[in-house]
C-alpha positions as CSV (number, residue, x, y, z in Angstrom):
1,M,0.0,0.0,0.0
2,N,3.1,2.2,0.3
3,V,1.7,4.2,3.3
4,P,3.5,4.9,6.5
5,F,2.9,2.7,9.5
6,I,3.5,3.2,13.2
7,Y,2.7,1.2,16.2
8,V,1.6,2.7,19.5
9,R,2.5,0.6,22.6
10,P,0.2,0.4,25.6
11,K,3.1,1.3,27.8
12,P,6.7,2.4,27.3
13,K,9.1,-0.3,26.2
14,E,11.0,-1.6,29.2
15,H,14.3,-1.8,27.4
16,G,16.0,0.1,24.6
17,L,14.7,3.6,24.0
18,G,11.5,3.1,26.0
19,N,9.4,4.3,23.2
20,M,5.6,4.2,23.1
21,I,5.5,5.0,19.4
22,E,7.5,2.7,17.2
23,G,8.2,4.2,13.7
24,E,8.7,7.7,12.6
25,I,5.8,10.2,12.4
26,P,6.5,13.9,12.2
27,A,4.6,16.3,14.4
28,G,1.5,17.7,12.6
29,K,0.8,14.6,10.6
30,K,-2.7,13.2,10.4
31,V,-3.4,9.6,11.3
32,V,-6.3,7.1,11.6
33,V,-5.9,4.6,14.4
34,I,-6.8,1.0,13.4
35,E,-7.9,-1.5,16.1
36,D,-9.2,-5.0,16.1
37,L,-11.7,-4.9,19.0
38,I,-13.4,-2.1,21.0
39,S,-14.8,-3.0,24.4
40,T,-14.6,0.0,26.7
41,G,-12.3,1.9,24.4
42,K,-9.7,2.7,27.2
43,S,-6.7,1.1,25.6
44,S,-7.6,2.4,22.1
45,L,-8.0,5.9,23.5
46,K,-4.7,5.6,25.3
47,A,-3.1,5.3,21.9
48,V,-5.0,8.4,20.7
49,E,-3.7,10.3,23.8
50,T,-0.1,9.1,23.1
51,L,-0.4,10.3,19.5
52,R,-1.9,13.7,20.5
53,N,0.9,14.2,23.0
54,A,3.3,13.7,20.1
55,D,1.5,16.5,18.2
56,V,-0.1,14.1,15.8
57,E,-3.6,14.9,14.6
58,V,-5.9,11.8,15.0
59,L,-8.7,12.0,12.5
60,G,-10.6,9.0,13.9
61,M,-10.5,5.3,14.6
62,V,-11.5,2.3,12.6
63,A,-12.0,-1.1,14.2
64,I,-13.1,-4.6,13.1
65,F,-15.6,-5.1,15.9
66,N,-17.4,-3.1,18.6
67,Y,-19.4,-4.5,21.5
68,G,-21.3,-1.2,21.7
69,F,-21.0,-0.8,25.5
70,K,-22.4,2.5,26.8
71,I,-19.1,3.2,28.5
72,S,-17.3,2.9,25.2
73,E,-19.7,5.4,23.6
74,Q,-19.1,7.8,26.5
75,N,-15.3,7.4,26.4
76,F,-15.2,8.1,22.6
77,K,-17.5,11.1,22.9
78,E,-15.4,12.6,25.7
79,A,-12.2,12.0,23.7
80,K,-13.8,13.6,20.7
81,I,-12.9,10.7,18.5
82,N,-15.2,9.3,15.7
83,L,-15.3,5.5,15.7
84,Y,-16.2,3.5,12.7
85,T,-16.4,-0.3,12.8
86,L,-16.8,-3.1,10.3
87,S,-19.2,-5.0,12.5
88,N,-20.7,-4.9,16.0
89,Y,-22.6,-6.9,18.6
90,D,-26.0,-6.2,17.1
91,V,-24.9,-7.7,13.8
92,L,-23.3,-10.6,15.6
93,I,-26.5,-11.5,17.4
94,K,-28.6,-11.1,14.3
95,T,-26.3,-13.3,12.3
96,A,-26.1,-15.9,15.1
97,L,-30.0,-16.0,15.1
98,E,-30.2,-16.3,11.3
99,S,-27.7,-19.1,11.2
100,E,-29.4,-20.8,14.2
101,Y,-26.2,-20.6,16.2
102,V,-28.3,-19.1,19.0
103,K,-32.1,-19.4,19.7
104,E,-34.5,-16.5,20.1
105,S,-34.7,-17.4,23.7
106,D,-31.0,-16.7,24.1
107,V,-31.2,-13.1,22.9
108,E,-32.4,-11.5,26.1
109,T,-29.5,-13.1,28.0
110,L,-27.1,-11.9,25.4
111,E,-28.5,-8.3,25.5
112,N,-28.4,-8.3,29.3
113,W,-24.8,-9.3,29.2
114,R,-23.9,-6.3,27.1
115,I,-25.7,-3.9,29.5
116,D,-23.4,-5.0,32.4
117,P,-20.9,-7.7,31.4
118,E,-19.1,-7.5,34.8
119,N,-22.2,-8.2,36.9
120,W,-24.7,-10.0,34.7
121,R,-24.5,-13.4,36.4
122,K,-24.2,-12.0,40.0
């Protein structure tokens, strides 16, 4: 694709130069962050913060999948980052129903899990 690529680490490297950003990116450049999975968005938005601190303009984020947790929506709104995903939890459930991987009777449980995944079985 002949486009620049950088990698943003979740924390500074413990040896070598201790970089959080691997690769060269001049200040003032514009980037799009690419992620695989968005749950709460915290780790993804940490990468955005790291880039912004390096004077890089983050245009938005693209991810493969998003659970659609309310906390994620709130975190992206507060960070003023537009998030675009290829798929999401709603599509996953719909497809699972259509393929009969899950039953209609399972949907309420799956939706309740998304509302509060940490506490849904307690």
